KOLGUBA-654144 format. One record per residue: residue number from 0; residue in three letters; chain; z, y negated, x of N, C-alpha, C in turn. Coordinates in nm, 2 decimals. Each point is the difference from the previous one (the first is absolute). Layout:
REM residues N
num | residuo | cadena | n_up | n_north | n_east | ca_up | ca_north | ca_east | c_up | c_north | c_east
NUM | ALA | A | Z | Y | X | Z | Y | X | Z | Y | X
...
***
This chain:
REM residues 100
num | residuo | cadena | n_up | n_north | n_east | ca_up | ca_north | ca_east | c_up | c_north | c_east
0 | MET | A | 7.63 | -10.53 | 9.64 | 0.14 | -0.03 | -0.02 | 0.01 | -0.14 | -0.08
1 | PHE | A | 0.12 | -0.01 | -0.06 | 0.03 | -0.12 | -0.07 | 0.07 | -0.10 | 0.10
2 | SER | A | -0.04 | -0.12 | -0.01 | 0.06 | -0.10 | 0.09 | 0.13 | -0.07 | -0.06
3 | SER | A | 0.01 | 0.01 | -0.13 | 0.12 | -0.06 | -0.06 | 0.03 | 0.07 | -0.14
4 | VAL | A | 0.12 | -0.02 | -0.05 | 0.04 | 0.06 | -0.12 | -0.09 | -0.06 | -0.12
5 | SER | A | -0.02 | -0.13 | 0.01 | -0.08 | -0.06 | -0.10 | -0.14 | 0.05 | 0.00
6 | GLU | A | -0.06 | 0.02 | 0.11 | -0.14 | 0.06 | 0.01 | 0.00 | 0.14 | -0.06
7 | ARG | A | 0.11 | 0.08 | 0.03 | 0.01 | 0.13 | -0.06 | 0.00 | -0.01 | -0.15
8 | GLY | A | 0.08 | -0.09 | -0.05 | 0.01 | -0.02 | -0.15 | -0.13 | -0.03 | -0.06
9 | ILE | A | -0.08 | -0.09 | 0.06 | -0.13 | -0.03 | -0.05 | -0.09 | 0.12 | 0.00
10 | GLN | A | 0.00 | 0.07 | 0.11 | -0.09 | 0.12 | 0.01 | 0.04 | 0.11 | -0.10
11 | VAL | A | 0.13 | 0.02 | -0.02 | 0.05 | 0.10 | -0.10 | -0.05 | -0.05 | -0.14
12 | THR | A | 0.02 | -0.12 | -0.03 | -0.04 | -0.06 | -0.13 | -0.15 | 0.03 | -0.02
13 | GLU | A | -0.08 | -0.03 | 0.10 | -0.15 | 0.01 | -0.01 | -0.03 | 0.15 | -0.03
14 | ILE | A | 0.06 | 0.09 | 0.07 | -0.03 | 0.14 | -0.01 | 0.04 | 0.05 | -0.14
15 | LEU | A | 0.11 | -0.04 | -0.05 | 0.04 | 0.04 | -0.14 | -0.09 | -0.07 | -0.10
16 | ASP | A | -0.04 | -0.12 | 0.02 | -0.09 | -0.07 | -0.09 | -0.13 | 0.07 | -0.01
17 | ASN | A | -0.04 | 0.07 | 0.11 | -0.13 | 0.07 | 0.00 | 0.01 | 0.14 | -0.06
18 | GLY | A | 0.12 | 0.04 | -0.05 | 0.03 | 0.13 | -0.05 | 0.02 | 0.11 | 0.10
19 | GLN | A | 0.02 | -0.04 | 0.12 | 0.02 | 0.10 | 0.10 | 0.15 | 0.04 | 0.01
20 | ASP | A | 0.02 | 0.12 | 0.06 | 0.14 | 0.05 | 0.02 | 0.05 | -0.05 | 0.14
21 | ILE | A | 0.14 | -0.01 | 0.00 | 0.07 | -0.02 | 0.12 | 0.11 | 0.10 | 0.02
22 | ASP | A | 0.00 | 0.06 | 0.11 | 0.11 | 0.10 | 0.03 | 0.10 | -0.08 | 0.09
23 | THR | A | 0.13 | 0.01 | -0.04 | 0.10 | -0.07 | 0.07 | 0.12 | 0.09 | 0.03
24 | ILE | A | 0.05 | -0.01 | 0.12 | 0.11 | 0.08 | 0.05 | 0.11 | -0.10 | 0.04
25 | TYR | A | 0.12 | 0.02 | -0.06 | 0.12 | -0.08 | 0.03 | 0.09 | 0.09 | 0.08
26 | LEU | A | 0.05 | -0.05 | 0.11 | 0.09 | 0.07 | 0.08 | 0.13 | -0.08 | 0.01
27 | ASP | A | 0.11 | 0.07 | -0.02 | 0.14 | -0.06 | 0.01 | 0.07 | 0.07 | 0.11
28 | PHE | A | 0.01 | -0.07 | 0.12 | 0.07 | 0.06 | 0.11 | 0.15 | -0.04 | 0.01
29 | GLN | A | 0.05 | -0.07 | -0.10 | 0.14 | -0.05 | 0.00 | 0.09 | 0.12 | 0.01
30 | LYS | A | -0.01 | 0.10 | -0.08 | 0.09 | 0.11 | 0.01 | -0.02 | 0.09 | 0.12
31 | ALA | A | -0.13 | 0.00 | 0.05 | -0.03 | 0.08 | 0.12 | 0.08 | -0.05 | 0.12
32 | PHE | A | 0.03 | -0.13 | 0.01 | 0.08 | -0.06 | 0.11 | 0.14 | 0.05 | -0.01
33 | ASP | A | 0.05 | 0.04 | -0.12 | 0.13 | 0.05 | -0.01 | 0.02 | 0.14 | 0.04
34 | THR | A | -0.11 | 0.07 | 0.03 | 0.01 | 0.15 | 0.03 | 0.01 | 0.03 | 0.14
35 | VAL | A | 0.01 | -0.09 | 0.09 | 0.00 | 0.02 | 0.15 | 0.14 | 0.03 | 0.04
36 | PRO | A | 0.03 | 0.13 | 0.03 | 0.14 | 0.03 | 0.05 | 0.02 | -0.06 | 0.14
37 | HIS | A | 0.10 | -0.07 | 0.03 | 0.03 | -0.07 | 0.12 | 0.00 | 0.10 | 0.12
38 | HIS | A | 0.07 | 0.12 | -0.02 | 0.00 | 0.09 | 0.12 | -0.13 | 0.06 | 0.03
39 | ARG | A | -0.09 | 0.02 | -0.10 | -0.13 | 0.05 | 0.03 | -0.09 | -0.11 | 0.07
40 | LEU | A | 0.02 | -0.12 | -0.04 | -0.08 | -0.11 | 0.06 | 0.04 | -0.01 | 0.15
41 | LEU | A | 0.13 | 0.01 | 0.03 | 0.04 | -0.01 | 0.14 | -0.05 | 0.12 | 0.08
42 | ASN | A | 0.01 | 0.12 | -0.06 | -0.06 | 0.12 | 0.07 | -0.15 | -0.02 | 0.03
43 | THR | A | -0.07 | -0.05 | -0.10 | -0.14 | -0.03 | 0.02 | -0.03 | -0.09 | 0.11
44 | LEU | A | 0.08 | -0.11 | 0.01 | -0.02 | -0.10 | 0.11 | 0.03 | 0.07 | 0.13
45 | SER | A | 0.10 | 0.08 | 0.01 | 0.03 | 0.08 | 0.12 | -0.12 | 0.09 | 0.04
46 | ALA | A | -0.05 | 0.07 | -0.10 | -0.11 | 0.10 | 0.02 | -0.12 | -0.07 | 0.05
47 | TYR | A | -0.03 | -0.12 | -0.04 | -0.11 | -0.08 | 0.04 | 0.03 | -0.07 | 0.14
48 | ARG | A | 0.11 | 0.02 | 0.05 | 0.05 | -0.05 | 0.13 | -0.01 | -0.16 | 0.00
49 | ILE | A | 0.05 | -0.05 | -0.12 | 0.01 | -0.15 | -0.01 | 0.11 | -0.04 | 0.09
50 | GLU | A | -0.01 | -0.11 | 0.07 | 0.10 | -0.05 | 0.09 | 0.14 | 0.01 | -0.06
51 | ASP | A | 0.10 | 0.04 | 0.09 | 0.14 | 0.01 | -0.05 | 0.05 | -0.13 | -0.05
52 | GLN | A | -0.04 | -0.11 | 0.06 | 0.05 | -0.13 | -0.05 | -0.04 | -0.03 | -0.14
53 | LEU | A | -0.13 | 0.03 | -0.03 | -0.05 | -0.02 | -0.14 | 0.06 | 0.09 | -0.10
54 | THR | A | 0.02 | 0.13 | 0.04 | 0.06 | 0.10 | -0.08 | 0.15 | -0.04 | -0.03
55 | ALA | A | 0.07 | -0.05 | 0.10 | 0.13 | -0.05 | -0.02 | 0.01 | -0.12 | -0.10
56 | TRP | A | -0.10 | -0.09 | 0.01 | -0.01 | -0.11 | -0.09 | -0.02 | 0.04 | -0.14
57 | VAL | A | -0.09 | 0.10 | -0.02 | -0.02 | 0.05 | -0.14 | 0.12 | 0.07 | -0.05
58 | LYS | A | 0.07 | 0.07 | 0.09 | 0.12 | 0.07 | -0.04 | 0.11 | -0.10 | -0.05
59 | ASP | A | 0.01 | -0.11 | 0.08 | 0.09 | -0.11 | -0.04 | -0.03 | -0.06 | -0.13
60 | LEU | A | -0.13 | -0.01 | -0.03 | -0.05 | -0.06 | -0.13 | 0.05 | 0.08 | -0.11
61 | PHE | A | 0.01 | 0.14 | 0.01 | 0.03 | 0.09 | -0.11 | 0.15 | 0.04 | 0.00
62 | THR | A | 0.07 | -0.04 | 0.10 | 0.14 | 0.05 | 0.02 | 0.10 | -0.09 | -0.08
63 | ASP | A | 0.09 | 0.06 | -0.07 | 0.11 | -0.08 | -0.08 | -0.06 | -0.08 | -0.11
64 | ARG | A | -0.11 | 0.05 | -0.06 | -0.05 | -0.07 | -0.12 | 0.06 | 0.06 | -0.12
65 | VAL | A | 0.05 | -0.08 | -0.09 | 0.07 | 0.05 | -0.13 | -0.06 | -0.08 | -0.12
66 | ARG | A | 0.03 | 0.06 | -0.11 | -0.05 | -0.07 | -0.13 | 0.10 | 0.03 | -0.11
67 | CYS | A | 0.00 | -0.09 | -0.10 | 0.07 | 0.03 | -0.12 | -0.09 | -0.06 | -0.12
68 | VAL | A | 0.03 | 0.05 | -0.12 | -0.07 | -0.05 | -0.11 | 0.09 | -0.08 | -0.09
69 | ALA | A | -0.03 | -0.12 | -0.03 | 0.08 | -0.09 | -0.09 | -0.07 | -0.03 | -0.13
70 | LEU | A | 0.08 | 0.01 | -0.11 | -0.06 | -0.03 | -0.13 | 0.11 | -0.07 | -0.08
71 | ALA | A | -0.03 | -0.12 | -0.04 | 0.10 | -0.08 | -0.07 | 0.13 | -0.01 | 0.08
72 | GLN | A | 0.11 | 0.05 | -0.05 | 0.13 | -0.01 | 0.07 | 0.04 | 0.13 | 0.07
73 | SER | A | -0.09 | 0.10 | 0.01 | 0.02 | 0.13 | 0.06 | -0.08 | 0.02 | 0.13
74 | ALA | A | 0.05 | 0.07 | 0.09 | -0.07 | 0.03 | 0.12 | 0.03 | 0.15 | 0.04
75 | SER | A | -0.10 | 0.06 | 0.06 | 0.03 | 0.14 | 0.05 | 0.07 | -0.01 | 0.13
76 | THR | A | 0.04 | 0.11 | 0.06 | 0.06 | 0.00 | 0.13 | -0.11 | -0.01 | 0.10
77 | TRP | A | 0.03 | -0.05 | 0.12 | -0.10 | -0.01 | 0.11 | -0.04 | 0.14 | 0.05
78 | SER | A | -0.12 | 0.02 | 0.03 | -0.05 | 0.12 | 0.05 | -0.10 | -0.02 | 0.12
79 | ASP | A | 0.00 | 0.09 | 0.09 | -0.09 | -0.01 | 0.11 | -0.15 | 0.01 | -0.04
80 | ILE | A | -0.08 | -0.07 | 0.07 | -0.15 | 0.01 | -0.02 | -0.05 | 0.09 | 0.11
81 | THR | A | -0.05 | 0.11 | -0.04 | -0.05 | 0.10 | 0.10 | -0.15 | 0.01 | 0.00
82 | SER | A | -0.07 | -0.06 | -0.09 | -0.14 | 0.00 | 0.01 | -0.06 | -0.13 | -0.05
83 | GLY | A | -0.13 | -0.02 | 0.03 | -0.07 | -0.12 | -0.05 | -0.01 | -0.10 | 0.12
84 | VAL | A | -0.11 | -0.08 | -0.01 | -0.02 | -0.10 | 0.10 | 0.01 | -0.14 | -0.07
85 | PRO | A | 0.05 | -0.10 | 0.07 | 0.01 | -0.13 | -0.07 | -0.13 | -0.06 | -0.05
86 | GLN | A | -0.02 | -0.02 | -0.12 | -0.12 | -0.05 | -0.06 | 0.00 | -0.15 | 0.03
87 | GLY | A | -0.12 | -0.05 | 0.03 | -0.01 | -0.15 | 0.03 | 0.03 | -0.03 | 0.14
88 | SER | A | 0.04 | 0.10 | 0.08 | 0.02 | -0.03 | 0.14 | -0.13 | 0.03 | 0.08
89 | ALA | A | -0.01 | -0.05 | 0.12 | -0.12 | 0.03 | 0.08 | 0.00 | 0.14 | 0.05
90 | VAL | A | 0.12 | 0.06 | 0.02 | 0.01 | 0.13 | 0.06 | -0.02 | 0.11 | -0.11
91 | GLY | A | 0.03 | -0.03 | -0.12 | 0.00 | 0.10 | -0.11 | -0.13 | 0.08 | -0.01
92 | PRO | A | -0.12 | -0.07 | -0.01 | -0.12 | 0.08 | -0.01 | -0.03 | 0.08 | 0.12
93 | ALA | A | 0.03 | -0.05 | 0.12 | -0.02 | 0.08 | 0.12 | 0.09 | 0.13 | 0.00
94 | CYS | A | 0.12 | -0.01 | -0.04 | 0.09 | 0.11 | 0.00 | -0.05 | 0.10 | -0.11
95 | PHE | A | -0.05 | -0.05 | -0.11 | -0.05 | 0.09 | -0.10 | -0.13 | 0.08 | 0.05
96 | THR | A | -0.08 | -0.08 | 0.07 | -0.13 | 0.06 | 0.06 | 0.03 | 0.11 | 0.10
97 | VAL | A | 0.10 | -0.03 | 0.09 | 0.04 | 0.09 | 0.11 | 0.05 | 0.13 | -0.07
98 | HIS | A | 0.08 | -0.02 | -0.10 | 0.07 | 0.12 | -0.07 | -0.10 | 0.09 | -0.06
99 | LYS | A | -0.11 | -0.06 | -0.07 | -0.09 | 0.08 | -0.07 | -0.11 | 0.05 | 0.10
***
């Protein structure tokens, strides 16, 4: 394993300098987090018999969330957010993992 990004960069450079190939896979999970339907996540938590208090907290996290898109001087109407987990939050990845 690589211990740092700089070490990885050095090793990649050495491999390429020696004429060897490197296979790279890039994964983008950003859109994947947008695909979690809230009602399914809550059903999954119930099916796993997650504590009622925790399930209620997650439900509160997703209840009454709205969005609009603004560009220059125009804005769309507000609409309900019915899927997706908050990116950058501590609970987002856990909710995504439970759902999948």
